[in-house]
C-alpha positions as CSV (number, residue, x, y, z in Angstrom):
1,M,68.5,104.8,131.7
2,S,68.3,102.8,135.0
3,V,68.5,99.0,134.9
4,R,66.7,96.8,137.4
5,I,68.5,93.5,138.0
6,S,65.9,90.7,138.4
7,L,66.4,87.3,140.0
8,A,66.2,85.7,136.5
9,L,69.0,87.8,135.3
10,V,71.2,87.0,138.3
11,L,70.6,83.3,137.6
12,M,71.6,83.9,133.9
13,L,74.9,85.7,134.7
14,P,77.1,82.5,134.6
15,L,75.6,81.7,131.1
16,L,76.2,85.3,130.0
17,A,79.8,85.2,131.2
18,A,80.4,82.0,129.3
19,A,78.9,83.5,126.2
20,L,81.1,86.6,126.4
21,A,84.2,84.4,127.0
22,G,83.4,82.6,123.8
23,Q,83.1,85.8,122.0
24,S,86.5,87.2,123.2
25,A,88.3,85.8,120.2
26,K,85.9,87.4,117.7
27,P,87.4,90.9,117.8
28,A,90.9,89.6,116.9
29,A,89.4,87.4,114.1
30,A,87.6,90.4,112.7
31,C,90.7,92.5,112.9
32,N,92.6,89.9,110.9
33,A,89.9,89.3,108.3
34,Q,91.0,89.3,104.7
35,T,90.9,92.6,102.7
36,T,88.7,92.7,99.6
37,E,91.7,92.8,97.3
38,P,94.9,90.8,97.8
39,I,96.9,94.0,97.9
40,V,95.7,97.3,99.4
41,H,97.5,100.6,99.6
42,I,96.7,103.2,102.3
43,T,97.9,106.7,101.7
44,L,99.8,108.3,104.6
45,P,100.7,111.9,105.4
46,G,104.4,111.2,105.7
47,N,107.2,108.9,104.5
48,P,106.5,105.5,106.2
49,F,109.5,103.7,107.6
50,T,108.5,100.9,110.0
51,P,105.0,99.5,110.3
52,V,104.3,97.7,113.7
53,P,101.2,95.6,114.1
54,T,99.8,94.9,117.6
55,A,99.7,91.3,118.7
56,D,95.9,91.0,118.1
57,G,96.2,92.5,114.6
58,C,93.7,95.3,115.4
59,W,96.1,98.2,115.1
60,I,99.1,99.2,113.0
61,F,101.5,101.9,114.1
62,V,103.7,103.4,111.3
63,A,106.7,105.5,112.1
64,M,107.0,108.3,109.4
65,G,109.6,110.8,108.3
66,G,108.9,113.9,106.2
67,N,109.6,117.6,106.0
68,P,106.6,119.7,107.0
69,T,107.6,122.5,104.6
70,Q,107.3,119.9,101.7
71,G,104.0,118.5,102.8
72,G,105.5,115.7,105.0
73,S,104.4,114.8,108.5
74,P,107.0,113.3,110.8
75,G,105.3,111.2,113.4
76,V,103.3,108.0,114.0
77,A,100.3,107.1,111.9
78,V,97.7,105.1,113.8
79,I,95.7,102.7,111.6
80,S,92.8,100.5,112.7
81,R,91.9,97.1,111.2
82,N,88.4,95.6,111.3
83,A,86.4,93.3,109.0
84,G,88.9,93.6,106.2
85,M,89.0,97.4,106.3
86,L,91.9,99.6,107.3
87,R,91.5,103.2,108.3
88,L,93.9,106.0,109.2
89,E,92.6,107.1,112.6
90,R,95.1,109.8,113.4
91,T,98.7,111.0,113.2
92,V,100.7,111.8,116.2
93,P,103.5,114.3,115.5
94,L,107.1,113.8,116.6
95,K,109.9,116.2,116.9
96,T,111.8,114.4,114.1
97,G,111.0,111.7,111.6
98,G,110.6,108.1,112.9
99,T,112.5,105.1,111.6
100,G,112.9,101.8,113.4
101,T,110.1,101.0,115.8
102,V,109.2,98.4,118.3
103,L,106.3,97.5,120.7
104,T,107.1,96.3,124.2
105,H,106.0,92.7,124.8
106,D,103.3,93.9,127.2
107,G,101.8,96.0,124.4
108,K,101.8,99.2,126.4
109,L,104.8,101.2,125.0
110,L,105.8,102.1,121.5
111,V,109.5,103.0,121.1
112,V,110.5,104.9,118.0
113,A,114.1,105.7,116.8
114,A,113.9,109.2,115.5
115,G,117.3,110.5,114.4
116,P,118.6,112.7,117.2
117,N,116.1,111.2,119.6
118,I,114.3,108.1,120.9
119,A,110.6,108.7,121.4
120,F,108.5,106.8,123.9
121,L,104.7,106.6,123.3
122,D,101.8,105.3,125.3
123,V,99.9,102.7,123.3
124,D,96.5,103.2,124.9
125,R,96.6,106.9,124.1
126,L,97.6,106.1,120.5
127,K,94.6,103.9,120.1
128,S,92.0,106.2,121.9
129,G,93.3,109.6,120.7
130,T,92.8,110.8,124.3
131,G,95.7,112.6,125.9
132,D,99.2,113.2,124.6
133,P,100.7,109.7,123.8
134,V,104.3,111.1,123.7
135,L,105.7,110.3,127.2
136,G,109.1,111.7,126.5
137,Y,112.2,111.8,124.3
138,M,115.8,110.8,124.9
139,D,118.6,112.7,123.1
140,V,121.1,110.2,121.7
141,G,124.0,112.7,121.4
142,E,126.4,113.4,118.5
143,G,127.8,111.0,116.0
144,T,131.4,109.7,116.1
145,S,131.9,108.1,112.7
146,A,133.3,109.8,109.7
147,A,129.8,110.3,108.4
148,G,128.4,111.6,111.7
149,T,130.9,113.7,113.5
150,G,129.3,116.9,114.5
151,Q,125.8,115.6,113.6
152,A,123.3,113.7,115.7
153,A,124.2,110.1,116.3
154,G,121.2,109.0,114.3
155,A,119.1,106.5,116.2
156,I,117.9,104.2,113.4
157,Y,116.7,100.8,114.7
158,V,115.4,99.5,118.1
159,N,114.5,96.2,119.8
160,V,113.5,95.0,123.2
161,T,114.1,91.8,125.2
162,K,111.1,89.6,126.0
163,E,110.8,90.8,129.6
164,D,110.9,94.4,128.4
165,A,114.0,95.0,130.5
166,I,116.6,96.0,127.9
167,L,116.2,98.3,124.9
168,F,118.8,98.1,122.1
169,V,119.2,101.2,119.9
170,S,121.6,101.2,116.9
171,L,123.1,104.6,116.2
172,E,123.8,104.8,112.5
173,R,126.4,107.6,112.7
174,A,128.1,106.6,115.9
175,T,129.4,103.0,115.4
176,T,127.5,102.1,118.5
177,I,124.5,100.2,119.8
178,L,123.1,101.6,123.0
179,V,122.0,99.3,125.8
180,I,119.3,101.0,127.8
181,D,117.5,100.2,131.1
182,L,113.9,100.3,129.8
183,P,112.2,100.0,133.2
184,K,114.0,103.1,134.3
185,V,112.8,104.9,131.2
186,R,109.2,103.8,132.0
187,R,109.5,105.3,135.4
188,G,110.1,108.7,133.8
189,T,113.8,109.0,133.3
190,F,114.8,110.1,129.8
191,D,118.4,111.3,130.3
192,H,121.7,109.3,129.7
193,S,121.6,107.8,133.2
194,V,119.4,105.1,131.6
195,I,122.3,103.9,129.4
196,L,123.8,100.7,130.7
197,G,126.5,100.5,128.1
198,R,127.6,100.9,124.4
199,I,128.3,98.0,122.1
200,P,131.1,98.9,119.5
201,T,130.2,98.3,115.9
202,G,131.4,99.1,112.4
203,N,130.2,102.1,110.4
204,A,126.4,102.5,110.0
205,P,125.0,99.8,112.3
206,I,121.3,99.0,111.5
207,A,119.9,95.6,112.5
208,V,119.3,94.7,116.2
209,T,117.9,91.2,115.9
210,L,117.5,88.9,118.9
211,S,117.6,85.1,118.8
212,S,114.5,83.5,120.1
213,D,116.3,82.4,123.3
214,E,117.8,85.9,123.5
215,K,121.3,84.5,124.0
216,Y,122.6,86.4,120.9
217,L,122.0,89.8,119.3
218,Y,122.8,90.1,115.6
219,S,123.6,93.4,114.0
220,T,124.7,94.7,110.6
221,S,127.4,97.3,109.9
222,Q,127.4,98.7,106.4
223,S,131.2,98.9,106.4
224,S,134.0,98.2,108.8
225,A,135.3,100.5,111.5
226,P,138.7,102.1,110.6
227,S,140.4,100.3,113.5
228,W,139.5,96.9,112.0
229,N,141.8,97.6,109.0
230,W,139.6,95.7,106.6
231,P,140.6,96.4,102.9
232,N,138.4,98.5,100.7
233,A,136.4,96.2,98.3
234,C,133.1,97.9,97.6
235,A,132.2,100.4,94.9
236,P,130.2,103.6,95.8
237,E,126.5,103.1,96.1
238,N,125.7,106.7,95.2
239,P,128.7,108.5,93.7
240,Q,126.8,111.8,93.7
241,Q,126.9,111.9,97.5
242,P,130.4,112.9,98.8
243,V,130.1,110.6,101.8
244,Y,130.1,107.6,99.4
245,A,132.6,109.1,96.9
246,M,135.3,106.5,97.8
247,T,135.6,102.8,97.8
248,R,134.5,101.2,101.1
249,S,135.2,98.0,102.9
250,V,132.8,95.1,103.0
251,G,130.2,95.2,105.7
252,A,129.9,93.0,108.8
253,I,127.6,90.9,110.8
254,L,128.2,91.2,114.5
255,V,127.3,88.4,116.9
256,I,126.8,89.9,120.4
257,D,126.4,88.1,123.8
258,V,123.2,89.5,125.2
259,A,123.9,88.6,128.9
260,K,127.3,90.3,128.7
261,A,125.8,93.3,126.9
262,R,123.8,94.1,130.0
263,T,126.9,94.3,132.2
264,D,129.9,94.8,130.0
265,A,128.6,96.1,126.6
266,A,132.1,97.3,125.5
267,N,133.3,93.7,125.5
268,S,130.2,91.8,124.4
269,V,130.9,91.3,120.7
270,L,131.7,87.7,120.1
271,M,132.4,87.9,116.4
272,R,132.7,90.4,113.5
273,Y,131.9,88.4,110.4
274,P,132.8,90.0,107.0
275,V,130.0,89.8,104.4
276,G,129.3,91.6,101.1
277,C,128.7,95.2,100.4
278,G,126.2,97.3,102.3
279,P,124.5,94.8,104.6
280,V,121.5,96.5,106.1
281,R,118.7,94.2,107.4
282,L,118.9,90.8,109.1
283,V,116.1,88.4,110.0
284,L,116.2,84.9,111.5
285,T,114.3,81.8,110.6
286,P,112.1,80.6,113.5
287,D,114.7,78.0,114.5
288,D,117.4,80.7,114.6
289,R,119.6,78.5,112.3
290,T,119.6,80.8,109.3
291,A,120.1,84.5,109.1
292,W,118.9,86.2,105.9
293,V,120.7,89.5,105.2
294,S,120.0,92.1,102.5
295,L,123.2,93.2,100.8
296,R,122.0,96.6,99.4
297,A,125.2,97.4,97.3
298,D,125.4,93.8,96.0
299,N,121.8,93.6,94.9
300,A,121.6,90.3,96.7
301,L,120.3,88.3,99.7
302,L,122.7,86.4,101.8
303,A,121.9,83.3,103.9
304,L,124.2,82.5,106.8
305,D,124.4,79.4,109.1
306,T,124.3,81.1,112.5
307,R,125.9,78.1,114.3
308,K,128.8,78.0,111.9
309,M,129.4,81.7,112.3
310,L,130.7,80.9,115.8
311,T,132.2,77.5,115.2
312,D,133.2,77.2,111.5
313,S,133.1,80.7,110.1
314,A,134.9,79.7,106.9
315,H,131.8,77.7,105.9
316,A,129.0,79.9,107.4
317,V,127.7,81.2,104.0
318,I,124.8,79.0,102.8
319,T,123.9,80.9,99.6
320,Q,123.7,84.3,98.0
321,V,120.8,85.0,95.7
322,K,120.8,87.9,93.2
323,V,117.6,90.0,93.4
324,G,116.6,93.5,92.2
325,T,118.1,96.9,92.8
326,A,119.3,97.8,96.3
327,P,117.3,95.4,98.5
328,V,116.5,96.6,102.0
329,G,113.6,95.1,104.0
330,V,113.5,91.3,104.5
331,A,110.8,89.0,105.9
332,V,110.6,85.3,106.7
333,V,107.2,83.8,105.9
334,G,105.7,80.4,106.5
335,G,108.3,79.3,109.0
336,G,111.1,80.0,106.6
337,K,109.6,78.4,103.5
338,T,109.3,81.8,101.8
339,I,111.7,84.7,102.0
340,I,110.5,88.2,100.8
341,A,112.8,91.2,100.3
342,T,112.2,94.7,98.8
343,N,113.8,96.1,95.7
344,S,114.3,99.7,97.0
345,N,116.2,101.3,94.1
346,R,117.1,103.8,96.9
347,F,119.7,105.8,95.0
348,A,117.9,106.3,91.7
349,G,114.1,106.2,92.3
350,D,111.7,109.0,93.1
351,A,108.1,109.3,94.3
352,N,106.7,108.2,91.0
353,D,108.9,105.1,90.8
354,R,107.4,101.7,91.2
355,Q,109.5,98.9,92.6
356,S,108.7,95.3,93.6
357,L,109.1,92.6,96.3
358,N,111.3,89.6,95.6
359,V,109.8,86.3,96.5
360,L,112.2,83.4,97.2
361,D,111.1,79.7,97.5
362,A,113.1,78.2,100.3
363,R,110.9,75.1,101.0
364,K,113.9,72.8,100.4
365,G,116.1,74.8,102.6
366,A,118.2,78.0,102.3
367,A,120.8,76.3,100.1
368,S,118.2,75.7,97.5
369,A,116.4,79.1,97.8
370,T,115.4,80.4,94.4
371,L,113.9,83.7,93.2
372,V,110.5,82.6,91.8
373,G,108.9,86.0,91.1
374,V,108.1,89.5,92.2
375,V,105.1,91.3,93.7
376,P,104.3,94.9,92.7
377,A,105.1,97.6,95.3
378,G,105.3,101.4,95.5
379,A,108.3,103.7,95.5
380,F,111.2,102.7,97.7
381,P,109.6,99.8,99.6
382,R,111.7,100.0,102.8
383,E,110.5,97.8,105.6
384,L,108.5,94.5,105.8
385,R,106.6,93.2,108.8
386,V,104.4,90.1,109.1
387,T,101.4,90.1,111.5
388,A,101.4,87.8,114.4
389,D,99.0,85.3,112.8
390,G,101.4,85.0,109.8
391,R,98.7,85.9,107.3
392,T,99.4,89.5,106.4
393,L,102.5,91.3,105.1
394,L,103.0,95.0,105.8
395,V,105.2,97.0,103.4
396,S,106.2,100.7,103.9
397,N,106.6,102.4,100.5
398,F,108.7,105.3,101.7
399,A,108.9,107.5,98.7
400,S,105.3,107.1,97.5
401,K,103.9,107.5,101.1
402,T,101.8,104.4,101.3
403,L,101.4,101.4,103.6
404,Q,100.9,98.3,101.4
405,V,98.9,95.4,102.9
406,V,99.4,92.0,101.3
407,D,97.3,89.0,101.9
408,L,99.9,86.2,102.0
409,A,97.3,83.5,101.3
410,R,96.7,85.2,97.9
411,L,100.3,86.0,97.2
412,A,100.8,85.6,93.5
413,P,104.4,86.5,92.4
414,Q,104.8,87.5,88.8
415,K,107.3,85.5,86.9
416,S,109.1,88.5,85.4
417,A,112.6,89.4,86.4
418,P,112.9,92.1,89.2
């Protein structure tokens, strides 16, 4: 149909532009609208690990693992949000299952840790379904730890700096965090020439959490490196697995100088702080003053004073709160007034299991944090993410293959024990 532009329409263009500008916020508002029920589950074709919402809340990308021969689908699930409804639009296959995932701050690139590889995906293509969104893979090499020698190094978690210049990748079976030149990757280079350095860690590093000023990077190691000579103090988490059929040392929190990591990664670790058994996830409160850490083998959450970790390490522990079985994912809600963590029951549950989310009241500060109740979840709730508007909690139920969407305004913890 042809359109004839009249003089009247030309005169109205400024008004139309103003009206459209006023409507620009409406799509985001619609995307973040409340769901009909306080908790909604979306069935996925694979085992979900990390859900990543876009800044406007209109899309959720979920990295998934899964064995195709057993009905699983390793890849990225693309979910749209609109008017309180969520819909699985498509699944993008990956060579291997995805784990830790991050969006660049410009919203254009999705980076997925995927075991032997790091996958890089175009966000516009993920949304539209047009063209292959997978831009390339980077092979991370073989592991070097006792649990990984001869196997893939195991890319497990990723994070990027605000200017999208540096990508950090923790290698679970290589006692290493890779420091990667991300702009070089975006120009089409996917080989090891993009690696700026390697940060030495303990065994099984996971978290790569940046302080808000990006002065520090915090990481967890599930146990110490042999060269540290830390004594064994932790019982096996899963005695049926040979790799755990021995006592292990306590784990560590590493504090890393980000500026030095760019130029001298091997010497960028400022402190190795011993904590409890099996530290896996670490999140910071918005003021960066408190680090909340899940101690999977201790069935507990630990709060640390980040300033004292560097200045008065003997008094850095604020509190330790007992929760349910094998906590993994942790989220800070409401500016740090509420802390939520998953009970994963990782080493005993199955796909029919049902776990819960721990809810801690920290309104009077971390030292007074108290477990006030639990929220029902699926099997092996693994990761937690809060949308940018702070209103919605995303939970990946790994074993039961669902994404759980929780309206935080209607969060109603049950008073029963976890």
